[in-house]
C-alpha positions as a Markdown table, in Angstrom:
| # | Residue | x | y | z |
|---|---|---|---|---|
| 1 | Met | -0.1 | 0.2 | -0.1 |
| 2 | Asn | 1.5 | 3.4 | -1.1 |
| 3 | Ile | -0.6 | 5.9 | 1.4 |
| 4 | Asn | 1.7 | 8.5 | 0.5 |
| 5 | Ala | 1.8 | 8.7 | -3.2 |
| 6 | Ile | -2.3 | 9.5 | -2.5 |
| 7 | Asp | -3.2 | 13.1 | -3.3 |
| 8 | Leu | -6.3 | 15.2 | -2.8 |
| 9 | Arg | -7.3 | 14.8 | -6.6 |
| 10 | Leu | -8.1 | 11.2 | -6.0 |
| 11 | Leu | -9.7 | 11.5 | -2.9 |
| 12 | Arg | -11.9 | 14.4 | -4.1 |
| 13 | Gly | -13.0 | 12.5 | -7.1 |
| 14 | Leu | -13.9 | 9.4 | -5.0 |
| 15 | Leu | -16.4 | 11.8 | -2.9 |
| 16 | Thr | -17.5 | 13.5 | -5.8 |
| 17 | Ile | -18.6 | 10.1 | -7.3 |
| 18 | Ala | -20.4 | 9.4 | -4.0 |
| 19 | Arg | -22.3 | 12.6 | -3.8 |
| 20 | Ser | -23.4 | 12.7 | -8.0 |
| 21 | Gly | -24.1 | 9.1 | -8.2 |
| 22 | Thr | -22.7 | 8.7 | -11.6 |
| 23 | Phe | -19.1 | 8.9 | -13.1 |
| 24 | Gly | -20.2 | 10.9 | -15.7 |
| 25 | Ser | -22.0 | 14.2 | -13.7 |
| 26 | Ala | -19.2 | 13.5 | -11.4 |
| 27 | Ala | -17.0 | 14.0 | -14.3 |
| 28 | Gln | -18.6 | 16.9 | -15.6 |
| 29 | Gln | -18.4 | 18.8 | -12.1 |
| 30 | Leu | -15.0 | 18.2 | -11.8 |
| 31 | His | -14.5 | 19.6 | -15.1 |
| 32 | Ile | -12.7 | 16.3 | -16.7 |
| 33 | Thr | -13.1 | 13.8 | -19.2 |
| 34 | Gln | -15.3 | 10.4 | -17.7 |
| 35 | Ser | -12.1 | 8.5 | -19.2 |
| 36 | Ala | -10.2 | 10.4 | -16.7 |
| 37 | Leu | -11.8 | 10.2 | -13.7 |
| 38 | Ser | -12.0 | 6.3 | -14.6 |
| 39 | Gln | -8.6 | 6.2 | -14.6 |
| 40 | Gln | -8.0 | 8.4 | -11.5 |
| 41 | Met | -10.5 | 6.1 | -9.3 |
| 42 | Lys | -8.3 | 3.2 | -10.8 |
| 43 | Glu | -5.2 | 4.6 | -9.4 |
| 44 | Leu | -6.5 | 5.1 | -6.3 |
| 45 | Ser | -7.8 | 1.6 | -6.0 |
| 46 | Glu | -4.2 | 0.6 | -6.7 |
| 47 | Arg | -2.4 | 2.9 | -4.1 |
| 48 | Leu | -4.9 | 1.5 | -1.6 |
| 49 | Glu | -4.8 | -2.2 | -2.9 |
| 50 | Leu | -8.3 | -2.4 | -2.0 |
| 51 | Ser | -10.9 | -2.8 | -4.7 |
| 52 | Leu | -13.8 | 0.0 | -4.1 |
| 53 | Phe | -16.4 | -0.4 | -7.3 |
| 54 | Gln | -18.7 | -3.2 | -8.2 |
| 55 | Arg | -20.4 | -4.0 | -11.7 |
| 56 | Gln | -23.9 | -3.3 | -11.5 |
| 57 | Gly | -24.6 | -3.8 | -15.5 |
| 58 | Arg | -23.0 | -1.2 | -17.0 |
| 59 | Gln | -22.6 | 1.1 | -14.2 |
| 60 | Ala | -20.2 | 1.2 | -11.6 |
| 61 | Thr | -21.0 | 1.6 | -8.1 |
| 62 | Leu | -19.1 | 1.8 | -4.9 |
| 63 | Asn | -18.8 | -1.4 | -3.2 |
| 64 | His | -18.8 | -1.7 | 0.6 |
| 65 | Ala | -15.1 | -0.8 | 1.0 |
| 66 | Gly | -15.5 | 2.4 | -1.1 |
| 67 | Arg | -18.6 | 3.4 | 0.9 |
| 68 | Glu | -17.0 | 2.9 | 4.1 |
| 69 | Leu | -13.8 | 5.0 | 3.1 |
| 70 | Val | -16.0 | 7.6 | 1.8 |
| 71 | Asp | -17.7 | 8.1 | 5.1 |
| 72 | Arg | -14.5 | 9.0 | 6.9 |
| 73 | Ile | -12.9 | 10.9 | 4.9 |
| 74 | Ala | -16.2 | 13.3 | 3.5 |
| 75 | Pro | -15.7 | 15.8 | 7.0 |
| 76 | Leu | -12.4 | 15.6 | 6.8 |
| 77 | Leu | -12.3 | 16.9 | 3.1 |
| 78 | Asp | -15.2 | 19.0 | 4.2 |
| 79 | Gln | -13.3 | 20.6 | 6.9 |
| 80 | Leu | -10.5 | 20.9 | 4.8 |
| 81 | Ser | -12.5 | 22.8 | 2.6 |
| 82 | Ala | -13.7 | 25.0 | 5.0 |
| 83 | Ala | -10.7 | 25.9 | 6.4 |
| 84 | Leu | -8.9 | 26.8 | 2.8 |
| 85 | Glu | -12.0 | 28.9 | 2.1 |
| 86 | Gln | -11.4 | 30.7 | 6.1 |
| 87 | Ser | -7.7 | 31.1 | 4.8 |
| 88 | Thr | -8.3 | 32.8 | 1.7 |
| 89 | Val | -10.6 | 35.1 | 3.2 |
| 90 | Gln | -8.0 | 35.9 | 6.3 |
| 91 | Thr | -5.3 | 36.4 | 3.3 |
| 92 | Gln | -7.3 | 38.9 | 1.6 |
| 93 | Arg | -8.2 | 40.9 | 4.7 |
| 94 | Val | -5.8 | 43.8 | 5.2 |
| 95 | Ala | -6.0 | 43.9 | 9.4 |
| 96 | Gly | -3.7 | 43.2 | 12.0 |
| 97 | Ser | 0.1 | 44.5 | 12.1 |
| 98 | Leu | 2.7 | 44.8 | 9.3 |
| 99 | Arg | 6.5 | 45.7 | 10.3 |
| 100 | Val | 7.9 | 47.9 | 7.6 |
| 101 | Gly | 11.7 | 49.2 | 6.9 |
| 102 | Ala | 13.2 | 51.8 | 4.8 |
| 103 | Thr | 16.4 | 53.2 | 4.2 |
| 104 | Gln | 16.1 | 57.0 | 4.8 |
| 105 | Thr | 15.7 | 58.1 | 1.1 |
| 106 | Tyr | 12.8 | 55.2 | 0.7 |
| 107 | Phe | 11.6 | 55.5 | 4.2 |
| 108 | Arg | 10.1 | 59.6 | 3.1 |
| 109 | Ala | 9.4 | 59.1 | -0.5 |
| 110 | Leu | 7.9 | 55.6 | -1.0 |
| 111 | Ala | 7.2 | 53.7 | 2.6 |
| 112 | Leu | 5.5 | 56.1 | 4.5 |
| 113 | Pro | 3.0 | 57.6 | 1.8 |
| 114 | Ala | 2.2 | 54.2 | 0.9 |
| 115 | Ala | 2.1 | 53.1 | 4.7 |
| 116 | Leu | -0.6 | 56.4 | 4.7 |
| 117 | Asp | -2.4 | 55.4 | 1.9 |
| 118 | Leu | -3.7 | 51.9 | 3.8 |
| 119 | Ile | -4.2 | 53.9 | 6.7 |
| 120 | Asp | -6.8 | 55.9 | 5.1 |
| 121 | Ser | -8.3 | 52.6 | 3.6 |
| 122 | His | -8.5 | 49.9 | 6.6 |
| 123 | Ala | -9.3 | 51.1 | 9.8 |
| 124 | Glu | -8.2 | 47.6 | 11.3 |
| 125 | Leu | -4.2 | 48.0 | 9.9 |
| 126 | Arg | -1.8 | 48.6 | 12.3 |
| 127 | Leu | 1.8 | 49.5 | 11.0 |
| 128 | Asp | 5.0 | 49.9 | 12.7 |
| 129 | Met | 7.4 | 51.8 | 10.4 |
| 130 | Arg | 11.4 | 51.7 | 10.9 |
| 131 | Gln | 13.9 | 53.8 | 8.9 |
| 132 | Leu | 17.4 | 51.7 | 8.7 |
| 133 | Pro | 20.6 | 51.2 | 7.1 |
| 134 | Ala | 20.2 | 48.4 | 4.3 |
| 135 | Gln | 22.5 | 46.2 | 5.8 |
| 136 | Arg | 20.5 | 46.2 | 9.3 |
| 137 | Leu | 17.1 | 45.7 | 7.3 |
| 138 | Leu | 18.6 | 43.0 | 5.7 |
| 139 | Ala | 19.6 | 41.3 | 8.6 |
| 140 | Asp | 16.1 | 42.0 | 10.3 |
| 141 | Leu | 14.2 | 40.7 | 7.4 |
| 142 | Leu | 16.4 | 37.1 | 8.0 |
| 143 | Asp | 16.0 | 37.2 | 11.7 |
| 144 | Gly | 11.8 | 37.9 | 11.4 |
| 145 | Glu | 12.3 | 41.1 | 13.1 |
| 146 | Leu | 10.5 | 42.9 | 9.8 |
| 147 | Asp | 7.8 | 41.8 | 7.5 |
| 148 | Val | 9.0 | 43.8 | 4.5 |
| 149 | Ala | 11.3 | 46.6 | 3.7 |
| 150 | Val | 12.2 | 48.7 | 0.8 |
| 151 | Leu | 15.5 | 49.4 | 0.0 |
| 152 | Pro | 18.3 | 49.6 | -2.6 |
| 153 | Glu | 18.1 | 46.7 | -5.1 |
| 154 | Leu | 21.1 | 44.1 | -4.2 |
| 155 | Pro | 22.7 | 41.3 | -5.8 |
| 156 | Ala | 20.2 | 38.2 | -5.3 |
| 157 | Gln | 19.7 | 37.6 | -1.9 |
| 158 | Arg | 18.7 | 33.5 | -1.3 |
| 159 | Asn | 16.2 | 33.5 | 1.3 |
| 160 | Leu | 14.6 | 37.0 | 0.4 |
| 161 | Ser | 12.0 | 37.7 | -2.9 |
| 162 | Leu | 11.7 | 40.9 | -4.4 |
| 163 | Met | 9.7 | 43.1 | -6.1 |
| 164 | Arg | 11.2 | 45.7 | -8.2 |
| 165 | Leu | 9.8 | 49.4 | -7.6 |
| 166 | Met | 11.9 | 51.7 | -10.0 |
| 167 | Thr | 15.0 | 52.6 | -11.3 |
| 168 | Glu | 16.6 | 56.0 | -10.5 |
| 169 | Arg | 19.4 | 58.2 | -11.7 |
| 170 | Leu | 21.7 | 59.9 | -9.0 |
| 171 | Ala | 21.4 | 63.7 | -9.3 |
| 172 | Val | 23.0 | 67.2 | -8.7 |
| 173 | Ile | 20.5 | 68.7 | -6.3 |
| 174 | Gly | 20.6 | 72.4 | -5.3 |
| 175 | Arg | 18.9 | 75.7 | -5.3 |
| 176 | Pro | 17.6 | 76.4 | -9.0 |
| 177 | Asp | 20.1 | 79.4 | -8.8 |
| 178 | Val | 22.9 | 76.9 | -8.4 |
| 179 | Leu | 22.4 | 74.6 | -10.8 |
| 180 | Ala | 21.3 | 77.4 | -13.2 |
| 181 | Ser | 25.2 | 76.9 | -15.0 |
| 182 | Leu | 25.1 | 73.2 | -15.4 |
| 183 | Asp | 24.3 | 71.2 | -18.2 |
| 184 | Arg | 20.5 | 69.9 | -18.3 |
| 185 | Ser | 22.8 | 65.9 | -18.0 |
| 186 | Pro | 25.9 | 66.7 | -16.1 |
| 187 | Ser | 28.7 | 64.2 | -15.7 |
| 188 | Leu | 31.5 | 64.1 | -12.6 |
| 189 | Arg | 33.6 | 65.1 | -15.2 |
| 190 | Ser | 31.8 | 68.5 | -15.4 |
| 191 | Leu | 31.5 | 68.6 | -11.6 |
| 192 | Ala | 35.2 | 69.0 | -11.2 |
| 193 | Gly | 36.6 | 71.7 | -9.2 |
| 194 | Arg | 33.1 | 72.6 | -8.2 |
| 195 | Pro | 32.8 | 72.5 | -4.2 |
| 196 | Leu | 30.6 | 69.0 | -3.3 |
| 197 | Ala | 28.6 | 67.7 | -0.1 |
| 198 | Leu | 28.4 | 64.0 | -0.2 |
| 199 | Leu | 27.2 | 61.1 | 2.2 |
| 200 | Asn | 29.8 | 59.7 | 3.8 |
| 201 | Gln | 31.7 | 56.4 | 2.6 |
| 202 | Asn | 29.7 | 53.7 | 4.7 |
| 203 | Phe | 26.4 | 54.4 | 1.9 |
| 204 | Leu | 26.1 | 52.5 | -1.0 |
| 205 | Met | 25.2 | 55.7 | -3.0 |
| 206 | Arg | 28.9 | 57.2 | -2.0 |
| 207 | Gln | 30.6 | 53.7 | -2.9 |
| 208 | Gln | 28.7 | 54.3 | -6.6 |
| 209 | Ile | 29.5 | 58.0 | -7.0 |
| 210 | Asp | 33.2 | 57.0 | -6.3 |
| 211 | Arg | 33.2 | 54.3 | -8.4 |
| 212 | Gln | 32.1 | 56.3 | -11.2 |
| 213 | Ala | 34.6 | 59.3 | -10.4 |
| 214 | Arg | 37.5 | 56.3 | -10.8 |
| 215 | Gln | 36.1 | 55.1 | -14.3 |
| 216 | Asp | 36.2 | 58.9 | -14.8 |
| 217 | Lys | 39.5 | 59.2 | -13.8 |
| 218 | Val | 38.2 | 62.7 | -11.8 |
| 219 | Ala | 38.7 | 63.8 | -8.4 |
| 220 | Leu | 35.8 | 65.5 | -6.8 |
| 221 | Asp | 36.3 | 68.0 | -4.3 |
| 222 | Val | 34.3 | 67.0 | -1.5 |
| 223 | Arg | 34.0 | 69.7 | 1.0 |
| 224 | Leu | 31.4 | 68.0 | 3.3 |
| 225 | Glu | 30.2 | 64.6 | 3.9 |
| 226 | Val | 27.1 | 64.0 | 6.0 |
| 227 | Ser | 25.2 | 61.1 | 7.2 |
| 228 | Gly | 22.1 | 61.3 | 5.8 |
| 229 | Met | 20.0 | 62.3 | 2.8 |
| 230 | Asp | 18.0 | 64.5 | 4.7 |
| 231 | Asp | 21.0 | 66.7 | 6.0 |
| 232 | Leu | 22.1 | 66.8 | 2.3 |
| 233 | Ala | 19.0 | 68.5 | 1.6 |
| 234 | Ala | 19.5 | 70.8 | 4.0 |
| 235 | Val | 23.1 | 71.8 | 2.9 |
| 236 | Ala | 21.4 | 72.4 | -0.5 |
| 237 | Arg | 19.0 | 74.6 | 0.7 |
| 238 | Ser | 21.4 | 76.4 | 2.5 |
| 239 | Ser | 24.4 | 76.8 | 0.7 |
| 240 | Ser | 25.9 | 77.0 | -2.7 |
| 241 | Leu | 27.3 | 73.5 | -2.6 |
| 242 | Leu | 26.2 | 71.0 | -5.1 |
| 243 | Val | 24.6 | 68.2 | -3.5 |
| 244 | Ile | 24.9 | 64.6 | -5.3 |
| 245 | Gly | 22.2 | 62.0 | -4.4 |
| 246 | Ser | 18.7 | 61.1 | -4.6 |
| 247 | His | 16.3 | 63.5 | -6.0 |
| 248 | Leu | 13.3 | 61.6 | -3.9 |
| 249 | Ala | 14.8 | 62.9 | -1.0 |
| 250 | Cys | 13.7 | 66.5 | -1.6 |
| 251 | Ala | 10.6 | 65.5 | -3.4 |
| 252 | Glu | 8.5 | 67.8 | -1.4 |
| 253 | Asp | 10.7 | 71.0 | -1.1 |
| 254 | Ala | 9.8 | 73.4 | -3.7 |
| 255 | Ala | 12.7 | 75.4 | -3.0 |
| 256 | Leu | 14.9 | 72.5 | -4.7 |
| 257 | Ala | 15.6 | 71.3 | -8.3 |
| 258 | Phe | 18.2 | 68.5 | -9.4 |
| 259 | Lys | 19.7 | 67.5 | -12.8 |
| 260 | Pro | 20.2 | 63.7 | -13.4 |
| 261 | Leu | 23.7 | 62.7 | -13.7 |
| 262 | Ala | 25.3 | 60.9 | -16.9 |
| 263 | Gly | 27.4 | 58.0 | -16.0 |
| 264 | Lys | 27.2 | 54.1 | -15.9 |
| 265 | Phe | 27.3 | 54.1 | -12.2 |
| 266 | Leu | 25.1 | 56.3 | -11.2 |
| 267 | Ser | 21.8 | 54.5 | -11.4 |
| 268 | Arg | 20.1 | 52.5 | -8.9 |
| 269 | Gly | 16.8 | 50.4 | -8.2 |
| 270 | Ala | 14.6 | 50.8 | -5.5 |
| 271 | Ala | 12.9 | 47.1 | -4.4 |
| 272 | Leu | 10.8 | 45.7 | -2.0 |
| 273 | Tyr | 11.9 | 42.5 | 0.2 |
| 274 | Trp | 9.9 | 39.8 | 2.1 |
| 275 | Pro | 11.3 | 36.9 | 3.8 |
| 276 | Lys | 11.0 | 34.0 | 0.8 |
| 277 | Gly | 8.2 | 31.6 | 1.7 |
| 278 | Arg | 6.9 | 33.0 | 4.6 |
| 279 | Phe | 3.0 | 33.3 | 4.2 |
| 280 | Gln | 1.3 | 36.4 | 2.6 |
| 281 | Ala | -1.2 | 38.2 | 4.9 |
| 282 | Gly | -3.5 | 40.5 | 3.2 |
| 283 | Ser | -1.6 | 43.5 | 4.8 |
| 284 | Leu | 1.4 | 42.6 | 3.1 |
| 285 | Gln | -0.2 | 42.5 | -0.2 |
| 286 | Ala | -1.5 | 45.4 | 0.1 |
| 287 | Phe | 1.4 | 47.2 | 0.7 |
| 288 | Gln | 3.2 | 45.8 | -2.1 |
| 289 | Asn | 0.7 | 47.2 | -4.5 |
| 290 | Ser | 0.3 | 50.3 | -2.3 |
| 291 | Val | 4.2 | 51.3 | -2.5 |
| 292 | His | 4.2 | 49.7 | -6.1 |
| 293 | Lys | 1.9 | 52.4 | -7.3 |
| 294 | Ile | 3.6 | 55.3 | -5.5 |
| 295 | Ser | 6.9 | 54.2 | -7.1 |
| 296 | Ala | 5.4 | 54.4 | -11.0 |
| 297 | Gln | 4.6 | 57.6 | -9.9 |
| 298 | Phe | 8.0 | 59.0 | -9.4 |
| 299 | Ala | 9.1 | 57.3 | -12.7 |
| 300 | Asn | 8.5 | 59.7 | -15.1 |
| 301 | Ile | 10.4 | 62.3 | -13.3 |
| 302 | Glu | 13.4 | 62.9 | -14.9 |
| 303 | Ser | 14.5 | 66.7 | -14.3 |
| 304 | Gly | 13.6 | 70.1 | -12.8 |
| 305 | Ala | 11.6 | 70.7 | -9.8 |
| 306 | Ala | 11.5 | 68.2 | -6.9 |
| 307 | Arg | 7.9 | 68.4 | -6.4 |
| 308 | Pro | 6.4 | 64.8 | -5.2 |
| 309 | Pro | 3.3 | 63.1 | -7.3 |
| 310 | Gly | 0.2 | 63.8 | -5.2 |
| 311 | Arg | -0.6 | 61.1 | -2.8 |
| 312 | Ser | -4.1 | 59.6 | -4.0 |
């Protein structure tokens, strides 16, 4: 007897035959041919090493062993169906708590607007929002401390699933009068000799900029290093220093403008990460949809004043 090889398809077929009365009507309910259903019942009998049907003229009906088996499995299959239906409803329900992380730039531009969008629509949802460095976000996802996180796209992470949200070019950011003398699409080479403010070298973004500078064989005049894009935006507002970073960080600041930088290494992707194989509640699916919608609104912004898309 090979019980492990018996799947639900065979047992549901047997139960449908018992309830419908004939192979023909059961096959119609299951949306398969009568011959396919007959083959399934033959397979079930072979797996159980038990005869389940008897011939009455041209019609096969359940024998005593078949009826006893149906009596045993019917309540179990009904309970399983009810449990699956209930799980589907709970999965689609946007409620409970969701722990969301994001790097500083993506927290303000993507994650927080997505959270506010959901709060407006789902009274039973509670969100725990955390702004953390990329490496800490990855560690917390793998340790089960976070449910989902928005961060720059990284090389493939074996234990994490991802949804790509958008691709952005790093940009020169500053007041419009400060940017007026720059080309529409400047390069690092064109910024040589201009005083700059950048993130410090612990940031992936700064590492990209340094890599492009080495590629272009240009020495950047870095006068100021800070530890966050919010700080860079403040520098751009209050000084004549040119800032290089993500234009998303100053999206709500009407006083600032940006110009995308040309360069092989000066683009990056934003991605949504969550633990691979983990049950996806309705709250996670809703957040995925919301942050994807918001990121799509940013995708068409290429240059000009750093004004945000409106939150719907």
